[in-house]
TORZAFI-258140 format. One record per residue: residue number from 1; residue in three letters; x, y negated, z negated of N, C-alpha, C in turn. Coordinates in pm, 1 decimal, padded with zeros to 6 digits. Layout:
BEGIN
    i   aa     neast    nnorth       nup    caeast   canorth      caup     ceast    cnorth       cup
  NUM  ALA         X         Y         Z         X         Y         Z         X         Y         Z
...
END
This chain:
BEGIN
    i   aa     neast    nnorth       nup    caeast   canorth      caup     ceast    cnorth       cup
    1  MET   01042.4  -02736.4  -00935.5   00912.3  -02715.5  -00911.4   00815.1  -02607.1  -00871.8
    2  LEU   00880.5  -02563.3  -00746.1   00860.1  -02411.5  -00693.0   00883.9  -02316.9  -00781.1
    3  ALA   00987.8  -02349.6  -00845.5   00979.3  -02240.8  -00925.0   00905.0  -02180.0  -01050.7
    4  ALA   00824.1  -02267.1  -01086.1   00769.2  -02203.9  -01172.7   00588.9  -02150.1  -01105.7
    5  PHE   00617.7  -02099.1  -00992.8   00490.7  -02033.9  -00908.8   00544.4  -01908.6  -00895.8
    6  TRP   00663.0  -01912.3  -00974.7   00723.4  -01725.0  -00951.5   00764.2  -01677.2  -01125.5
    7  SER   00737.6  -01831.4  -01192.4   00793.1  -01736.6  -01337.4   00649.3  -01675.9  -01431.7
    8  ARG   00650.1  -01612.5  -01497.1   00590.4  -01441.2  -01537.4   00484.6  -01547.0  -01657.6
    9  GLU   00508.8  -01697.2  -01634.3   00386.2  -01801.3  -01735.1   00260.9  -01736.7  -01597.5
   10  PHE   00279.0  -01777.3  -01490.0   00205.4  -01862.1  -01350.2   00161.0  -01702.6  -01352.8
   11  LEU   00238.7  -01610.2  -01304.6   00207.5  -01476.9  -01244.6   00118.7  -01385.9  -01274.8
   12  LEU   00162.4  -01400.0  -01443.6   00064.3  -01296.7  -01561.4  -00095.2  -01408.7  -01633.9
   13  ASN  -00038.9  -01555.1  -01599.4  -00214.3  -01611.4  -01621.0  -00341.4  -01555.6  -01621.8
   14  ARG  -00399.2  -01527.7  -01661.3  -00504.8  -01441.3  -01628.7  -00638.0  -01492.0  -01578.9
   15  SER  -00601.7  -01623.0  -01510.0  -00724.0  -01674.6  -01455.0  -00629.0  -01610.2  -01310.4
   16  PHE  -00518.3  -01665.9  -01275.5  -00454.1  -01592.2  -01151.8  -00485.7  -01497.3  -01120.1
   17  LEU  -00459.6  -01396.7  -01205.6  -00471.6  -01231.4  -01216.5  -00594.8  -01208.1  -01193.3
   18  TRP  -00693.3  -01247.0  -01265.8  -00858.9  -01225.2  -01194.2  -00884.4  -01285.1  -01048.0
   19  LEU  -00782.1  -01385.6  -01016.0  -00780.5  -01435.5  -00883.5  -00737.5  -01299.6  -00792.6
   20  LEU  -00622.4  -01249.9  -00841.9  -00611.7  -01170.1  -00717.9  -00661.7  -01021.0  -00731.3
   21  PHE  -00699.1  -00994.1  -00837.4  -00778.2  -00899.3  -00905.6  -00877.4  -00830.1  -00803.5
   22  LEU  -01004.8  -00988.8  -00739.3  -01089.3  -00999.1  -00664.4  -01019.7  -00996.1  -00527.0
   23  VAL  -00918.4  -01047.8  -00497.5  -00867.0  -01067.0  -00354.2  -00843.1  -00957.5  -00302.0
   24  ASN  -00784.4  -00868.9  -00379.9  -00767.8  -00747.0  -00339.6  -00884.9  -00638.2  -00404.8
   25  LEU  -00952.4  -00591.7  -00430.7  -01056.2  -00572.6  -00402.0  -01154.5  -00568.0  -00318.0
   26  ALA  -01144.2  -00712.6  -00277.1  -01280.5  -00734.9  -00144.1  -01184.4  -00704.0   00003.5
   27  GLY  -01056.1  -00702.4  -00008.6  -01015.7  -00625.4   00108.3  -00969.3  -00500.7   00072.7
   28  THR  -00979.5  -00441.2  -00032.1  -00968.5  -00296.9   00007.5  -01129.9  -00251.6   00005.3
   29  ILE  -01261.4  -00286.4  -00025.5  -01352.3  -00281.1   00007.7  -01353.2  -00302.9   00198.6
   30  TYR  -01308.4  -00396.9   00178.3  -01314.6  -00381.3   00349.7  -01224.9  -00297.3   00428.4
   31  GLY  -01088.8  -00283.9   00372.4  -01029.3  -00158.3   00423.5  -01143.7  -00059.5   00417.6
   32  TYR  -01170.3  -00019.7   00380.3  -01214.0   00124.5   00373.4  -01350.5   00098.3   00518.0
   33  ILE  -01479.9  -00067.1   00521.6  -01538.4  -00023.4   00615.0  -01459.3   00003.2   00750.3
   34  TRP  -01304.7  -00097.4   00722.2  -01239.1  -00062.8   00876.9  -01255.2   00048.3   00901.6
   35  TYR  -01201.9   00146.0   00801.7  -01148.2   00302.7   00831.5  -01362.8   00344.9   00880.8
   36  GLU  -01443.9   00311.5   00815.7  -01555.6   00360.4   00895.0  -01578.2   00468.2   00996.4
   37  GLY  -01510.9   00423.2   01072.1  -01542.9   00523.0   01232.0  -01446.6   00621.4   01249.0
   38  GLN  -01304.7   00634.8   01187.7  -01253.5   00734.1   01170.4  -01264.9   00822.5   01041.2
   39  LEU  -01309.9   00719.7   00932.2  -01376.0   00813.0   00833.6  -01454.6   00933.3   00863.5
   40  ILE  -01557.4   00892.7   00950.2  -01699.9   00988.2   01019.0  -01619.9   01064.3   01131.1
   41  ASP  -01531.8   01032.0   01172.0  -01463.1   01150.0   01301.1  -01391.5   01251.8   01200.3
   42  THR  -01349.8   01195.0   01155.8  -01252.0   01300.5   01062.1  -01360.7   01370.0   00967.7
   43  LEU  -01473.0   01336.4   00885.1  -01584.7   01436.8   00864.6  -01618.9   01563.9   00939.7
   44  ASN  -01671.1   01464.2   01100.6  -01722.2   01557.0   01184.5  -01606.1   01704.0   01259.1
   45  HIS  -01489.9   01609.2   01236.2  -01400.4   01735.3   01389.6  -01285.1   01785.5   01229.9
   46  HIS  -01290.4   01769.5   01138.9  -01174.4   01792.7   01022.0  -01216.5   01864.5   00932.1
   47  PRO  -01112.5   01943.4   00883.5  -01166.6   01983.3   00713.5  -01188.1   01831.4   00634.0
   48  ILE  -01280.9   01887.8   00517.9  -01370.5   01788.4   00433.3  -01219.8   01754.2   00365.6
   49  TRP  -01124.0   01838.5   00278.8  -00976.4   01793.7   00206.5  -00900.6   01698.7   00288.0
   50  GLN  -00899.2   01698.4   00443.3  -00849.6   01565.1   00505.2  -00849.8   01413.5   00451.2
   51  ILE  -00960.9   01439.4   00437.9  -01020.0   01295.8   00451.2  -00966.6   01204.6   00340.1
   52  VAL  -00882.0   01240.2   00265.2  -00858.2   01174.9   00169.7  -00674.6   01111.5   00239.1
   53  PHE  -00666.3   01194.3   00336.3  -00550.2   01055.7   00383.3  -00561.7   01031.6   00512.4
   54  VAL  -00662.1   00981.1   00548.0  -00732.9   00907.6   00630.0  -00692.9   00743.5   00627.3
   55  PRO  -00747.1   00675.1   00506.1  -00745.6   00545.7   00492.1  -00625.9   00476.0   00407.8
   56  ASP  -00565.7   00465.0   00512.8  -00395.9   00428.0   00440.4  -00366.4   00336.2   00365.8
   57  SER  -00392.4   00206.3   00426.6  -00392.0   00077.8   00379.0  -00510.3   00040.6   00252.7
   58  PRO  -00623.3   00052.6   00265.5  -00729.4   00043.3   00143.4  -00664.3   00140.1   00032.5
   59  THR  -00633.6   00249.9   00078.6  -00591.5   00343.3  -00048.0  -00475.1   00250.9  -00151.1
   60  ALA  -00389.5   00251.2  -00070.2  -00260.5   00163.0  -00113.7  -00308.1   00049.6  -00213.6
   61  SER  -00374.6  -00018.6  -00133.1  -00470.2  -00131.8  -00187.1  -00586.9  -00130.7  -00302.5
   62  LEU  -00607.6  -00019.1  -00318.5  -00702.8   00026.4  -00477.0  -00616.6   00073.2  -00541.3
   63  PHE  -00499.2   00135.8  -00504.7  -00394.0   00154.6  -00645.1  -00364.2  -00009.7  -00727.8
   64  PHE  -00325.1  -00092.9  -00598.6  -00277.7  -00204.3  -00674.1  -00353.2  -00287.6  -00725.7
   65  THR  -00503.3  -00248.6  -00722.0  -00580.4  -00366.2  -00762.4  -00580.6  -00280.5  -00894.0
   66  ILE  -00607.1  -00128.4  -00894.4  -00619.4  -00069.5  -01040.3  -00494.0  -00109.3  -01163.2
   67  ALA  -00373.7  -00142.4  -01095.2  -00269.7  -00175.2  -01150.7  -00269.1  -00284.7  -01235.1
   68  LEU  -00311.5  -00406.6  -01116.6  -00390.6  -00510.7  -01224.4  -00467.1  -00553.5  -01303.4
   69  LEU  -00533.2  -00415.0  -01335.5  -00638.6  -00428.8  -01422.8  -00538.3  -00364.4  -01578.2
   70  TYR  -00409.4  -00305.2  -01546.6  -00319.3  -00256.0  -01698.4  -00275.5  -00384.9  -01715.8
   71  LEU  -00252.1  -00512.5  -01616.8  -00166.8  -00600.6  -01682.0  -00315.2  -00731.7  -01697.8
   72  LEU  -00374.5  -00718.1  -01678.0  -00526.9  -00760.2  -01737.6  -00551.6  -00712.2  -01896.6
   73  PHE  -00541.6  -00615.2  -01894.6  -00574.3  -00525.4  -02012.9  -00503.6  -00423.0  -02059.8
   74  PRO  -00367.4  -00458.0  -02100.0  -00285.3  -00362.4  -02167.1  -00344.3  -00270.2  -02302.0
   75  PRO  -00296.6  -00147.8  -02280.3  -00337.7  -00061.9  -02360.8  -00284.4  -00095.6  -02517.0
   76  ASN  -00322.6  -00146.2  -02648.2  -00286.7  -00172.5  -02728.5  -00184.7  -00038.9  -02754.2
   77  MET  -00264.1   00075.3  -02776.6  -00230.5   00214.7  -02828.5  -00185.6   00268.4  -02749.4
   78  PRO  -00122.6   00350.4  -02589.3  -00179.1   00447.3  -02516.4  -00134.3   00535.6  -02562.1
   79  TYR  -00230.9   00666.8  -02497.3  -00201.4   00810.1  -02549.2  -00103.5   00834.5  -02400.8
   80  ARG  -00025.4   00910.3  -02447.5   00081.7   00945.0  -02336.5  -00031.8   00972.0  -02220.5
   81  LEU  -00116.1   01035.2  -02202.2  -00179.8   01097.0  -02068.5  -00202.0   00967.6  -02027.1
   82  VAL  -00270.2   00842.9  -02063.4  -00297.8   00709.6  -02054.3  -00182.4   00656.2  -01984.1
   83  SER  -00036.4   00650.8  -02101.5   00086.2   00607.9  -02043.8   00149.3   00692.4  -01860.5
   84  ILE   00060.0   00791.0  -01892.8   00163.8   00885.2  -01770.7   00065.6   00803.3  -01648.7
   85  GLY  -00079.5   00823.5  -01663.8  -00154.9   00816.0  -01518.6  -00086.9   00642.4  -01502.5
   86  ARG  -00074.8   00548.5  -01596.7  -00051.4   00393.4  -01515.1   00071.7   00377.6  -01473.9
   87  VAL   00189.7   00488.2  -01525.3   00292.3   00462.6  -01403.6   00279.2   00467.5  -01308.6
   88  ILE   00191.7   00647.4  -01314.9   00181.5   00691.3  -01142.1   00080.5   00545.4  -01091.0
   89  ILE   00008.1   00567.8  -01112.0  -00131.2   00435.9  -01028.1   00029.8   00348.4  -01014.1
   90  GLU   00097.8   00267.8  -01089.3   00124.9   00163.4  -01071.8   00241.2   00204.6  -00975.0
   91  ALA   00283.2   00299.3  -00973.3   00466.7   00349.3  -00871.4   00334.3   00367.9  -00695.8
   92  LEU   00245.4   00445.6  -00746.9   00159.4   00457.2  -00605.3   00122.1   00342.0  -00533.3
   93  ALA   00133.5   00223.1  -00625.7   00085.0   00100.0  -00574.7   00170.8  -00010.8  -00493.9
   94  VAL   00288.7   00051.9  -00571.8   00453.2  -00024.1  -00548.2   00473.6   00004.6  -00365.1
   95  VAL   00494.4   00170.0  -00390.9   00556.2   00209.2  -00288.7   00459.5   00243.3  -00133.1
   96  CYS   00356.9   00273.3  -00164.9   00190.5   00273.2  -00098.8   00195.3   00106.1   00010.4
   97  SER   00175.8   00005.6  -00129.7   00156.5  -00132.0  -00080.9   00235.1  -00185.7   00034.0
   98  VAL   00379.1  -00121.1  -00038.2   00543.2  -00196.0   00089.3   00529.3  -00125.5   00207.9
   99  LYS   00476.8   00018.8   00192.6   00515.4   00102.1   00336.7   00342.3   00011.6   00430.7
  100  TYR   00319.8   00078.0   00385.1   00147.9   00028.4   00478.7   00156.3  -00108.4   00499.6
  101  GLY   00161.7  -00223.9   00393.5   00207.9  -00325.8   00447.9   00279.8  -00359.1   00601.7
  102  ILE   00399.8  -00276.9   00588.9   00476.9  -00329.5   00682.3   00463.3  -00244.4   00811.0
  103  TRP   00401.8  -00063.3   00784.2   00366.5  -00032.9   00859.1   00214.6  -00101.9   00973.7
  104  ALA   00144.0  -00139.8   00906.0   00010.1  -00175.6   00987.9   00119.2  -00254.2   01082.1
  105  VAL   00165.3  -00408.5   01016.5   00214.7  -00515.0   01090.7   00320.4  -00489.4   01194.7
  106  SER   00417.9  -00391.1   01195.6   00522.5  -00312.8   01292.9   00444.1  -00265.0   01398.3
  107  MET   00328.6  -00171.6   01364.5   00240.0  -00155.2   01504.7   00159.6  -00236.1   01573.9
  108  ILE   00091.7  -00348.2   01486.7  -00000.8  -00448.1   01587.9   00107.3  -00503.7   01610.4
  109  VAL   00253.3  -00553.4   01621.3   00340.6  -00633.3   01711.9   00402.7  -00498.6   01812.1
  110  ALA   00441.1  -00374.7   01802.5   00462.7  -00321.8   01858.9   00326.6  -00308.3   01960.5
  111  GLY   00244.3  -00292.8   01953.5   00113.1  -00265.6   02038.2   00147.6  -00391.9   02123.3
  112  ALA   00127.9  -00446.9   02067.4   00094.7  -00618.9   02149.4   00227.4  -00610.7   02240.3
  113  TRP   00365.5  -00580.2   02202.6   00490.1  -00617.0   02275.3   00460.4  -00541.1   02390.1
  114  GLN   00370.5  -00465.7   02398.4   00372.3  -00364.0   02507.8   00192.7  -00361.8   02577.0
  115  GLY   00182.5  -00477.6   02545.3   00067.9  -00541.5   02639.0  -00091.8  -00530.8   02601.5
  116  ALA  -00081.3  -00481.8   02465.7  -00241.2  -00453.2   02394.8  -00271.2  -00654.0   02345.9
  117  ASP  -00430.9  -00657.5   02344.6  -00464.4  -00795.5   02342.2  -00455.2  -00798.7   02183.9
  118  LEU  -00451.2  -00893.6   02151.5  -00426.8  -00918.7   02023.8  -00559.0  -01046.0   01979.4
  119  HIS  -00661.4  -01024.1   01862.8  -00763.3  -01072.9   01832.8  -00700.7  -01191.2   01728.3
  120  TRP  -00786.1  -01223.5   01674.2  -00806.7  -01346.9   01546.7  -00814.3  -01152.4   01408.1
  121  GLN  -00852.3  -01086.6   01432.9  -00842.1  -00999.1   01341.2  -00716.6  -00956.9   01337.0
  122  HIS  -00647.9  -00903.9   01429.2  -00507.6  -00891.2   01380.4  -00399.1  -00956.5   01337.4
  123  TYR  -00448.5  -01133.0   01314.9  -00352.5  -01196.4   01295.0  -00394.7  -01206.5   01124.3
  124  MET  -00502.9  -01186.7   01097.8  -00573.6  -01194.6   00947.6  -00479.3  -01038.5   00854.0
  125  LEU  -00487.3  -00948.3   01028.4  -00458.3  -00813.9   00894.9  -00318.0  -00798.9   00935.9
  126  ILE  -00185.0  -00910.5   00981.8  -00103.5  -00904.8   01003.6  -00046.8  -01021.8   00830.8
  127  ALA  -00102.7  -01105.1   00822.1  -00151.7  -01196.3   00691.1  -00138.1  -01109.4   00565.0
  128  SER  -00304.6  -00982.2   00565.2  -00323.5  -00993.3   00439.1  -00240.1  -00788.7   00382.3
  129  HIS  -00142.6  -00776.1   00529.8  -00063.2  -00681.0   00523.4   00074.6  -00761.6   00463.5
  130  LEU   00117.6  -00844.8   00542.4   00231.0  -00866.6   00488.4   00187.7  -00911.5   00347.9
  131  GLY   00094.7  -00962.3   00259.1   00106.3  -00981.3   00140.8   00096.4  -00916.2   00036.5
  132  MET   00057.1  -00752.7   00111.8   00026.7  -00646.0   00042.5   00181.4  -00662.6   00013.3
  133  ALA   00241.2  -00608.6   00088.0   00393.3  -00568.3   00024.0   00472.3  -00663.0  -00018.3
  134  PHE   00442.8  -00813.5  -00016.2   00473.1  -00912.9  -00083.5   00475.3  -00904.9  -00246.3
  135  GLU   00299.9  -00880.1  -00282.1   00304.9  -00887.2  -00411.5   00334.8  -00800.0  -00479.2
  136  ALA   00300.0  -00691.7  -00415.6   00336.5  -00533.2  -00481.2   00519.8  -00550.8  -00548.9
  137  LEU   00614.3  -00619.5  -00424.0   00722.7  -00593.5  -00499.8   00731.3  -00744.5  -00591.3
  138  LEU   00636.5  -00836.4  -00578.0   00667.7  -00921.3  -00689.7   00606.8  -00893.4  -00839.6
  139  PHE   00488.1  -00844.7  -00831.9   00430.8  -00749.2  -00983.8   00504.8  -00650.7  -01019.4
  140  PHE   00582.6  -00602.3  -00919.7   00637.2  -00470.5  -01005.9   00744.4  -00500.2  -01147.5
  141  ARG   00774.9  -00606.4  -01151.0   00905.3  -00657.2  -01211.4   00790.6  -00616.8  -01396.5
  142  PHE   00652.7  -00678.1  -01371.0   00613.1  -00669.0  -01496.6   00517.6  -00554.2  -01544.4
  143  MET   00519.6  -00423.8  -01475.9   00489.7  -00298.7  -01475.8   00554.7  -00181.4  -01526.7
  144  LYS   00495.2  -00086.7  -01568.3   00605.6   00013.3  -01647.3   00625.6   00124.8  -01574.7
  145  ALA   00608.1   00134.3  -01430.6   00649.1   00242.4  -01345.5   00817.7   00251.2  -01365.6
  146  GLY   00890.4   00368.7  -01343.6   01047.5   00376.8  -01343.0   01028.2   00449.9  -01222.7
  147  ALA   01216.2   00521.1  -01206.2   01268.0   00595.3  -01089.2   01191.6   00695.1  -01117.9
  148  VAL   01143.9   00795.5  -01167.9   01064.2   00886.5  -01191.4   00931.4   00870.4  -01117.1
  149  SER   00869.6   00800.9  -01167.4   00715.0   00817.5  -01132.2   00703.1   00789.9  -00958.5
  150  LEU   00845.3   00695.8  -00914.2   00840.1   00595.2  -00759.5   00872.7   00743.2  -00692.0
  151  LEU   00974.8   00810.9  -00765.4   00910.2   00940.3  -00593.5   00859.6   01010.7  -00637.4
  152  ALA   00784.6   01009.6  -00740.1   00663.7   01088.3  -00734.1   00611.2   01077.0  -00650.1
  153  ALA   00564.4   00918.4  -00611.2   00485.2   00819.0  -00536.5   00533.9   00872.8  -00409.5
  154  THR   00641.3   00823.7  -00385.0   00700.3   00883.7  -00237.7   00706.5   01001.4  -00161.1
  155  CYS   00699.3   01176.0  -00265.2   00621.1   01278.0  -00255.6   00526.9   01247.1  -00202.3
  156  TRP   00430.1   01184.8  -00246.1   00274.6   01157.9  -00188.8   00252.4   01110.5  -00047.5
  157  LEU   00378.4   00972.2  -00008.5   00356.3   00945.6   00096.7   00406.1   00978.2   00245.4
  158  LEU   00507.2   01106.3   00166.2   00575.8   01237.5   00274.5   00454.9   01298.0   00308.2
  159  LEU   00385.3   01362.3   00197.2   00253.5   01421.1   00225.6   00174.6   01401.1   00320.2
  160  ASN   00162.2   01276.0   00279.4   00082.9   01180.9   00332.4   00090.7   01185.9   00482.4
  161  ASP   00215.8   01142.7   00533.6   00275.6   01153.3   00675.4   00269.4   01253.9   00744.6
  162  THR   00238.9   01362.5   00697.9   00312.8   01530.6   00709.6   00146.3   01607.5   00757.3
  163  VAL   00054.9   01544.1   00630.7  -00098.8   01590.0   00710.7  -00120.5   01476.2   00828.5
  164  ASP  -00077.7   01353.9   00810.6  -00157.8   01258.8   00948.7  -00087.1   01298.4   01054.4
  165  TYR   00044.9   01343.5   01063.8   00100.7   01362.4   01193.8   00091.3   01514.6   01217.3
  166  THR   00070.7   01601.2   01144.0   00001.0   01732.0   01178.2  -00098.8   01813.0   01215.6
  167  PHE  -00203.9   01670.8   01141.9  -00325.8   01721.1   01139.4  -00411.6   01614.1   01265.4
  168  SER  -00305.5   01516.3   01309.3  -00366.8   01416.5   01387.4  -00461.2   01326.0   01335.0
  169  VAL  -00448.0   01290.0   01165.1  -00559.4   01205.0   01117.5  -00457.8   01057.6   01075.3
  170  PHE  -00360.8   01019.8   01164.7  -00324.8   00906.1   01160.6  -00365.6   00769.4   01183.9
  171  PRO  -00381.0   00667.8   01170.0  -00499.9   00499.5   01218.7  -00440.8   00566.2   01278.2
  172  TYR  -00590.8   00488.3   01404.5  -00543.5   00461.5   01499.0  -00473.3   00395.4   01601.4
  173  LEU  -00428.8   00424.9   01639.0  -00342.9   00317.9   01716.8  -00362.3   00188.5   01869.7
  174  ALA  -00307.3   00152.9   01876.5  -00347.2   00075.2   02014.5  -00340.9   00143.6   02146.2
  175  ASP  -00420.9   00165.1   02262.8  -00368.5   00255.2   02335.9  -00237.3   00245.6   02417.4
  176  GLU  -00172.0   00141.8   02424.2  -00016.0   00115.8   02474.4   00041.9   00232.0   02385.0
  177  LEU   00032.6   00244.6   02250.3   00145.4   00307.5   02172.1   00119.8   00499.7   02177.9
  178  ASP   00039.6   00540.3   02230.8   00007.1   00700.6   02267.4   00107.9   00780.0   02284.0
  179  ASP   00183.8   00692.2   02445.2   00348.9   00767.4   02475.6   00407.6   00722.5   02367.5
  180  ASP   00397.3   00676.0   02224.1   00542.1   00642.0   02180.3   00474.5   00707.9   02052.3
  181  LEU   00449.7   00850.9   02041.2   00409.4   00905.6   01923.3   00458.8   00971.2   01842.3
  182  THR   00586.7   00986.3   01937.0   00749.8   01067.6   01837.0   00801.9   00949.9   01756.2
  183  ALA   00800.7   00865.6   01845.4   00894.2   00729.4   01768.0   00798.0   00674.7   01636.6
  184  VAL   00702.1   00674.7   01671.0   00558.1   00612.1   01536.8   00593.0   00695.2   01447.2
  185  ARG   00584.3   00831.5   01482.1   00624.0   00941.3   01359.6   00748.4   00928.6   01314.1
  186  ALA   00896.0   00898.4   01369.4   00967.9   00878.7   01249.4   00978.1   00788.6   01234.3
  187  PHE   00919.9   00687.7   01261.9   00906.4   00524.9   01211.2   00878.7   00563.6   01056.1
  188  THR   00715.1   00606.6   01065.1   00683.3   00581.8   00967.3   00683.7   00720.0   00812.4
  189  TYR   00805.0   00792.7   00852.8   00892.4   00906.4   00798.0   00944.7   00804.5   00722.9
  190  GLY   01022.1   00729.5   00793.0   01154.7   00662.1   00748.1   01096.1   00544.6   00680.9
  191  LEU   01000.9   00430.7   00705.7   00966.5   00383.4   00583.5   00921.7   00386.5   00468.7
  192  SER   00837.2   00552.8   00461.6   00842.0   00593.2   00318.9   00992.5   00631.8   00249.6
  193  PHE   01094.1   00633.9   00303.1   01246.9   00641.5   00220.1   01242.7   00454.6   00222.7
  194  PHE   01205.9   00379.0   00291.6   01262.0   00235.5   00270.8   01182.7   00193.0   00209.0
  195  SER   01069.3   00218.9   00171.6   00998.4   00204.9   00016.0   01056.1   00180.5  -00077.2
  196  LEU   01077.9   00375.0  -00062.4   01105.5   00387.5  -00206.8   01240.4   00318.4  -00219.7
  197  GLY   01364.7   00271.9  -00129.0   01439.9   00196.1  -00173.2   01411.6   00059.7  -00228.8
  198  ALA   01345.5   00017.1  -00130.1   01308.4  -00129.0  -00179.8   01259.6  -00145.6  -00312.8
  199  SER   01132.9  -00052.6  -00359.9   01122.4  -00075.1  -00472.6   01219.3  -00020.9  -00597.2
  200  LEU   01308.7   00072.3  -00571.2   01398.6   00105.8  -00721.4   01586.7  -00001.6  -00694.9
  201  LEU   01516.6  -00075.8  -00574.9   01596.9  -00182.6  -00604.6   01538.2  -00312.8  -00665.0
  202  VAL   01406.2  -00362.1  -00682.1   01358.0  -00381.1  -00752.0   01369.9  -00366.1  -00897.1
  203  TRP   01334.5  -00244.8  -00932.9   01331.1  -00174.1  -01094.4   01495.3  -00219.4  -01099.6
  204  ARG   01542.5  -00161.3  -01008.2   01675.5  -00183.2  -01116.1   01733.1  -00283.2  -01168.9
  205  PHE   01671.2  -00403.1  -01047.4   01699.0  -00554.8  -01153.6   01610.6  -00657.8  -01189.7
  206  ARG   01535.5  -00569.2  -01220.4   01354.1  -00683.6  -01299.9   01400.7  -00690.9  -01430.2
  207  LYS   01321.5  -00725.1  -01485.9   01327.8  -00828.0  -01626.1   01209.9  -00702.1  -01688.2
  208  LYS   01244.4  -00659.7  -01804.1   01198.3  -00558.6  -01876.2   01070.4  -00639.6  -01922.8
  209  VAL   00955.5  -00603.1  -01908.6   00817.1  -00645.7  -01993.7   00832.0  -00611.6  -02164.5
END
């Protein structure tokens, strides 16, 4: 019975895909609102080009939300440019969702371990970010992206990491983690490669659509 919830028939059911799309769209909008203060601060104190590197999790969620549209409305006769765009979006959806889903949960737990207070929003963020990572790997087996696009998406992650920790536009951390920034930076870079590895593993064993 439980296996039915993991089946292609259930996961690709249009009603379920629409529900997932709406949930992810709402989460994406909420995520950008969550970053409002940092986005404004970045605009006021940093070059405008750095703004795109600030909202990590909602941008990952945005990629996945767009990727769901490809499952809802698969192009019948896609042009080459459309196909390239699709595999890049899907690859970004997977590696970014896995990385930032795990990263956010890790930072919340690490802050709490060192004494930061946890509120109901933190528990909501833990659940939603774990869901990000899980759904990305779960649905990757139905996507078209492959190894090359995953590598390209990981290059974006590494660029994001470099901009974040070179120009101090990384997501706000709990005050308790301020003295652990070197470890946080190393963990963040390492998680980019972990996300690539996890995605490649699913790609290697997934069922072709």
